[in-house]
mmCIF file as gemmi writes it, N, C-alpha and C atoms, coordinates in Angstrom:
data_model
loop_
_atom_site.group_PDB
_atom_site.id
_atom_site.type_symbol
_atom_site.label_atom_id
_atom_site.label_alt_id
_atom_site.label_comp_id
_atom_site.label_asym_id
_atom_site.label_entity_id
_atom_site.label_seq_id
_atom_site.pdbx_PDB_ins_code
_atom_site.Cartn_x
_atom_site.Cartn_y
_atom_site.Cartn_z
_atom_site.occupancy
_atom_site.B_iso_or_equiv
_atom_site.pdbx_formal_charge
_atom_site.auth_seq_id
_atom_site.auth_asym_id
_atom_site.pdbx_PDB_model_num
ATOM 1 N N . UNK Axp A 1 ? 0.824 -1.189 0 1 0 ? 1 A 1
ATOM 2 C CA . UNK Axp A 1 ? 0 0 0 1 0 ? 1 A 1
ATOM 3 C C . UNK Axp A 1 ? 0.866 1.249 0 1 0 ? 1 A 1
ATOM 4 N N . UNK Axp A 2 ? 1.979 1.204 0.71 1 0 ? 2 A 1
ATOM 5 C CA . UNK Axp A 2 ? 2.854 2.378 0.757 1 0 ? 2 A 1
ATOM 6 C C . UNK Axp A 2 ? 3.366 2.737 -0.63 1 0 ? 2 A 1
ATOM 7 N N . UNK Axp A 3 ? 3.774 1.729 -1.397 1 0 ? 3 A 1
ATOM 8 C CA . UNK Axp A 3 ? 4.309 1.989 -2.739 1 0 ? 3 A 1
ATOM 9 C C . UNK Axp A 3 ? 3.236 2.604 -3.627 1 0 ? 3 A 1
ATOM 10 N N . UNK Axp A 4 ? 2.009 2.102 -3.534 1 0 ? 4 A 1
ATOM 11 C CA . UNK Axp A 4 ? 0.909 2.64 -4.336 1 0 ? 4 A 1
ATOM 12 C C . UNK Axp A 4 ? 0.691 4.103 -3.986 1 0 ? 4 A 1
ATOM 13 N N . UNK Axp A 5 ? 0.685 4.426 -2.707 1 0 ? 5 A 1
ATOM 14 C CA . UNK Axp A 5 ? 0.477 5.81 -2.277 1 0 ? 5 A 1
ATOM 15 C C . UNK Axp A 5 ? 1.583 6.725 -2.785 1 0 ? 5 A 1
ATOM 16 N N . UNK Axp A 6 ? 2.801 6.226 -2.843 1 0 ? 6 A 1
ATOM 17 C CA . UNK Axp A 6 ? 3.913 7.046 -3.327 1 0 ? 6 A 1
ATOM 18 C C . UNK Axp A 6 ? 3.785 7.383 -4.806 1 0 ? 6 A 1
ATOM 19 N N . UNK Axp A 7 ? 3.017 6.617 -5.55 1 0 ? 7 A 1
ATOM 20 C CA . UNK Axp A 7 ? 2.849 6.86 -6.981 1 0 ? 7 A 1
ATOM 21 C C . UNK Axp A 7 ? 1.758 7.892 -7.267 1 0 ? 7 A 1
ATOM 22 N N . UNK Axp A 8 ? 0.994 8.265 -6.266 1 0 ? 8 A 1
ATOM 23 C CA . UNK Axp A 8 ? -0.124 9.195 -6.446 1 0 ? 8 A 1
ATOM 24 C C . UNK Axp A 8 ? 0.338 10.643 -6.366 1 0 ? 8 A 1
ATOM 25 N N . UNK Axp A 9 ? -0.428 11.558 -6.993 1 0 ? 9 A 1
ATOM 26 C CA . UNK Axp A 9 ? -0.161 12.985 -6.79 1 0 ? 9 A 1
ATOM 27 C C . UNK Axp A 9 ? -0.328 13.336 -5.311 1 0 ? 9 A 1
ATOM 28 N N . UNK Axp A 10 ? 0.289 14.422 -4.888 1 0 ? 10 A 1
ATOM 29 C CA . UNK Axp A 10 ? 0.352 14.783 -3.462 1 0 ? 10 A 1
ATOM 30 C C . UNK Axp A 10 ? -1.016 14.807 -2.783 1 0 ? 10 A 1
ATOM 31 N N . UNK Axp A 11 ? -2.008 15.428 -3.398 1 0 ? 11 A 1
ATOM 32 C CA . UNK Axp A 11 ? -3.32 15.549 -2.758 1 0 ? 11 A 1
ATOM 33 C C . UNK Axp A 11 ? -3.985 14.181 -2.592 1 0 ? 11 A 1
ATOM 34 N N . UNK Axp A 12 ? -3.941 13.36 -3.631 1 0 ? 12 A 1
ATOM 35 C CA . UNK Axp A 12 ? -4.521 12.02 -3.529 1 0 ? 12 A 1
ATOM 36 C C . UNK Axp A 12 ? -3.752 11.156 -2.549 1 0 ? 12 A 1
ATOM 37 N N . UNK Axp A 13 ? -2.437 11.338 -2.483 1 0 ? 13 A 1
ATOM 38 C CA . UNK Axp A 13 ? -1.606 10.581 -1.543 1 0 ? 13 A 1
ATOM 39 C C . UNK Axp A 13 ? -2.034 10.875 -0.114 1 0 ? 13 A 1
ATOM 40 N N . UNK Axp A 14 ? -2.26 12.15 0.182 1 0 ? 14 A 1
ATOM 41 C CA . UNK Axp A 14 ? -2.673 12.527 1.535 1 0 ? 14 A 1
ATOM 42 C C . UNK Axp A 14 ? -4.024 11.92 1.886 1 0 ? 14 A 1
ATOM 43 N N . UNK Axp A 15 ? -4.959 11.941 0.932 1 0 ? 15 A 1
ATOM 44 C CA . UNK Axp A 15 ? -6.276 11.348 1.178 1 0 ? 15 A 1
ATOM 45 C C . UNK Axp A 15 ? -6.168 9.847 1.394 1 0 ? 15 A 1
ATOM 46 N N . UNK Axp A 16 ? -5.37 9.18 0.572 1 0 ? 16 A 1
ATOM 47 C CA . UNK Axp A 16 ? -5.213 7.729 0.702 1 0 ? 16 A 1
ATOM 48 C C . UNK Axp A 16 ? -4.587 7.369 2.042 1 0 ? 16 A 1
ATOM 49 N N . UNK Axp A 17 ? -3.566 8.103 2.445 1 0 ? 17 A 1
ATOM 50 C CA . UNK Axp A 17 ? -2.909 7.815 3.723 1 0 ? 17 A 1
ATOM 51 C C . UNK Axp A 17 ? -3.855 8.059 4.891 1 0 ? 17 A 1
ATOM 52 N N . UNK Axp A 18 ? -4.693 9.087 4.784 1 0 ? 18 A 1
ATOM 53 C CA . UNK Axp A 18 ? -5.668 9.371 5.84 1 0 ? 18 A 1
ATOM 54 C C . UNK Axp A 18 ? -6.66 8.201 5.964 1 0 ? 18 A 1
ATOM 55 N N . UNK Axp A 19 ? -7.108 7.662 4.833 1 0 ? 19 A 1
ATOM 56 C CA . UNK Axp A 19 ? -8.032 6.53 4.846 1 0 ? 19 A 1
ATOM 57 C C . UNK Axp A 19 ? -7.369 5.306 5.466 1 0 ? 19 A 1
ATOM 58 N N . UNK Axp A 20 ? -6.115 5.057 5.091 1 0 ? 20 A 1
ATOM 59 C CA . UNK Axp A 20 ? -5.388 3.909 5.642 1 0 ? 20 A 1
ATOM 60 C C . UNK Axp A 20 ? -5.225 4.059 7.147 1 0 ? 20 A 1
ATOM 61 N N . UNK Axp A 21 ? -4.836 5.244 7.598 1 0 ? 21 A 1
ATOM 62 C CA . UNK Axp A 21 ? -4.654 5.47 9.035 1 0 ? 21 A 1
ATOM 63 C C . UNK Axp A 21 ? -5.971 5.316 9.787 1 0 ? 21 A 1
ATOM 64 N N . UNK Axp A 22 ? -7.076 5.82 9.216 1 0 ? 22 A 1
ATOM 65 C CA . UNK Axp A 22 ? -8.385 5.662 9.861 1 0 ? 22 A 1
ATOM 66 C C . UNK Axp A 22 ? -8.733 4.185 10.008 1 0 ? 22 A 1
ATOM 67 N N . UNK Axp A 23 ? -8.407 3.388 8.999 1 0 ? 23 A 1
ATOM 68 C CA . UNK Axp A 23 ? -8.684 1.952 9.058 1 0 ? 23 A 1
ATOM 69 C C . UNK Axp A 23 ? -7.872 1.262 10.131 1 0 ? 23 A 1
ATOM 70 N N . UNK Axp A 24 ? -6.628 1.697 10.332 1 0 ? 24 A 1
ATOM 71 C CA . UNK Axp A 24 ? -5.767 1.087 11.352 1 0 ? 24 A 1
ATOM 72 C C . UNK Axp A 24 ? -6.251 1.421 12.755 1 0 ? 24 A 1
ATOM 73 N N . UNK Axp A 25 ? -6.878 2.581 12.905 1 0 ? 25 A 1
ATOM 74 C CA . UNK Axp A 25 ? -7.347 2.997 14.225 1 0 ? 25 A 1
ATOM 75 C C . UNK Axp A 25 ? -8.691 2.367 14.57 1 0 ? 25 A 1
ATOM 76 N N . UNK Axp A 26 ? -9.294 1.661 13.611 1 0 ? 26 A 1
ATOM 77 C CA . UNK Axp A 26 ? -10.571 0.984 13.882 1 0 ? 26 A 1
ATOM 78 C C . UNK Axp A 26 ? -11.708 1.953 14.061 1 0 ? 26 A 1
ATOM 79 N N . UNK Axp A 27 ? -11.792 2.95 13.189 1 0 ? 27 A 1
ATOM 80 C CA . UNK Axp A 27 ? -12.861 3.934 13.262 1 0 ? 27 A 1
ATOM 81 C C . UNK Axp A 27 ? -14.235 3.291 13.112 1 0 ? 27 A 1
ATOM 82 N N . UNK Axp A 28 ? -15.264 4.065 13.396 1 0 ? 28 A 1
ATOM 83 C CA . UNK Axp A 28 ? -16.632 3.562 13.353 1 0 ? 28 A 1
ATOM 84 C C . UNK Axp A 28 ? -17.138 3.382 11.925 1 0 ? 28 A 1
ATOM 85 N N . UNK Axp A 29 ? -16.501 4.034 10.959 1 0 ? 29 A 1
ATOM 86 C CA . UNK Axp A 29 ? -16.952 3.931 9.578 1 0 ? 29 A 1
ATOM 87 C C . UNK Axp A 29 ? -16.63 2.551 9.018 1 0 ? 29 A 1
ATOM 88 N N . UNK Axp A 30 ? -17.43 2.107 8.036 1 0 ? 30 A 1
ATOM 89 C CA . UNK Axp A 30 ? -17.109 0.82 7.409 1 0 ? 30 A 1
ATOM 90 C C . UNK Axp A 30 ? -15.763 0.888 6.688 1 0 ? 30 A 1
ATOM 91 N N . UNK Axp A 31 ? -15.146 -0.231 6.538 1 0 ? 31 A 1
ATOM 92 C CA . UNK Axp A 31 ? -13.829 -0.301 5.916 1 0 ? 31 A 1
ATOM 93 C C . UNK Axp A 31 ? -13.913 0.133 4.454 1 0 ? 31 A 1
ATOM 94 N N . UNK Axp A 32 ? -13.054 1.041 4.042 1 0 ? 32 A 1
ATOM 95 C CA . UNK Axp A 32 ? -13.079 1.575 2.682 1 0 ? 32 A 1
ATOM 96 C C . UNK Axp A 32 ? -12.121 0.849 1.75 1 0 ? 32 A 1
ATOM 97 N N . UNK Axp A 33 ? -11.123 0.22 2.299 1 0 ? 33 A 1
ATOM 98 C CA . UNK Axp A 33 ? -10.12 -0.461 1.488 1 0 ? 33 A 1
ATOM 99 C C . UNK Axp A 33 ? -10.161 -1.942 1.814 1 0 ? 33 A 1
ATOM 100 N N . UNK Axp A 34 ? -10.234 -2.746 0.782 1 0 ? 34 A 1
ATOM 101 C CA . UNK Axp A 34 ? -10.224 -4.192 0.974 1 0 ? 34 A 1
ATOM 102 C C . UNK Axp A 34 ? -8.908 -4.732 0.428 1 0 ? 34 A 1
ATOM 103 N N . UNK Axp A 35 ? -8.181 -5.451 1.246 1 0 ? 35 A 1
ATOM 104 C CA . UNK Axp A 35 ? -6.913 -6.042 0.832 1 0 ? 35 A 1
ATOM 105 C C . UNK Axp A 35 ? -7.196 -7.442 0.311 1 0 ? 35 A 1
ATOM 106 N N . UNK Axp A 36 ? -6.822 -7.667 -0.94 1 0 ? 36 A 1
ATOM 107 C CA . UNK Axp A 36 ? -7.05 -8.96 -1.576 1 0 ? 36 A 1
ATOM 108 C C . UNK Axp A 36 ? -5.738 -9.712 -1.702 1 0 ? 36 A 1
ATOM 109 N N . UNK Axp A 37 ? -5.788 -11.032 -1.694 1 0 ? 37 A 1
ATOM 110 C CA . UNK Axp A 37 ? -4.562 -11.802 -1.9 1 0 ? 37 A 1
ATOM 111 C C . UNK Axp A 37 ? -3.981 -11.504 -3.278 1 0 ? 37 A 1
ATOM 112 N N . UNK Axp A 38 ? -2.685 -11.641 -3.398 1 0 ? 38 A 1
ATOM 113 C CA . UNK Axp A 38 ? -2.007 -11.371 -4.663 1 0 ? 38 A 1
ATOM 114 C C . UNK Axp A 38 ? -2.441 -12.379 -5.72 1 0 ? 38 A 1
ATOM 115 N N . UNK Axp A 39 ? -2.779 -11.887 -6.882 1 0 ? 39 A 1
ATOM 116 C CA . UNK Axp A 39 ? -3.15 -12.738 -8.01 1 0 ? 39 A 1
ATOM 117 C C . UNK Axp A 39 ? -2.053 -12.603 -9.048 1 0 ? 39 A 1
ATOM 118 N N . UNK Axp A 40 ? -1.279 -13.666 -9.255 1 0 ? 40 A 1
ATOM 119 C CA . UNK Axp A 40 ? -0.094 -13.58 -10.105 1 0 ? 40 A 1
ATOM 120 C C . UNK Axp A 40 ? -0.433 -13.256 -11.555 1 0 ? 40 A 1
ATOM 121 N N . UNK Axp A 41 ? -1.652 -13.485 -12.004 1 0 ? 41 A 1
ATOM 122 C CA . UNK Axp A 41 ? -2.025 -13.181 -13.388 1 0 ? 41 A 1
ATOM 123 C C . UNK Axp A 41 ? -2.371 -11.71 -13.577 1 0 ? 41 A 1
ATOM 124 N N . UNK Axp A 42 ? -2.586 -10.976 -12.488 1 0 ? 42 A 1
ATOM 125 C CA . UNK Axp A 42 ? -2.989 -9.572 -12.568 1 0 ? 42 A 1
ATOM 126 C C . UNK Axp A 42 ? -1.771 -8.67 -12.53 1 0 ? 42 A 1
ATOM 127 N N . UNK Axp A 43 ? -1.774 -7.639 -13.349 1 0 ? 43 A 1
ATOM 128 C CA . UNK Axp A 43 ? -0.69 -6.652 -13.366 1 0 ? 43 A 1
ATOM 129 C C . UNK Axp A 43 ? -1.302 -5.257 -13.221 1 0 ? 43 A 1
ATOM 130 N N . UNK Axp A 44 ? -0.675 -4.425 -12.407 1 0 ? 44 A 1
ATOM 131 C CA . UNK Axp A 44 ? -1.107 -3.04 -12.296 1 0 ? 44 A 1
ATOM 132 C C . UNK Axp A 44 ? -0.577 -2.262 -13.493 1 0 ? 44 A 1
ATOM 133 N N . UNK Axp A 45 ? -1.41 -1.444 -14.088 1 0 ? 45 A 1
ATOM 134 C CA . UNK Axp A 45 ? -0.988 -0.565 -15.168 1 0 ? 45 A 1
ATOM 135 C C . UNK Axp A 45 ? -1.141 0.862 -14.659 1 0 ? 45 A 1
ATOM 136 N N . UNK Axp A 46 ? -0.029 1.52 -14.413 1 0 ? 46 A 1
ATOM 137 C CA . UNK Axp A 46 ? -0.05 2.874 -13.871 1 0 ? 46 A 1
ATOM 138 C C . UNK Axp A 46 ? 0.462 3.847 -14.921 1 0 ? 46 A 1
ATOM 139 N N . UNK Axp A 47 ? -0.287 4.914 -15.141 1 0 ? 47 A 1
ATOM 140 C CA . UNK Axp A 47 ? 0.161 5.951 -16.068 1 0 ? 47 A 1
ATOM 141 C C . UNK Axp A 47 ? 1.243 6.771 -15.396 1 0 ? 47 A 1
ATOM 142 N N . UNK Axp A 48 ? 2.236 7.157 -16.157 1 0 ? 48 A 1
ATOM 143 C CA . UNK Axp A 48 ? 3.3 7.973 -15.565 1 0 ? 48 A 1
ATOM 144 C C . UNK Axp A 48 ? 3.379 9.319 -16.241 1 0 ? 48 A 1
């Protein structure tokens, strides 16, 4: 997750990190990010 956040523009990175931190603290809101097991056939395509 850290690597993905580093690839985002600054504003989106801050929002993503805030969501991750809220999830770690066990906030009352439902979980926004679902961590899935690695699928070796799937590749991320990121625009640069």
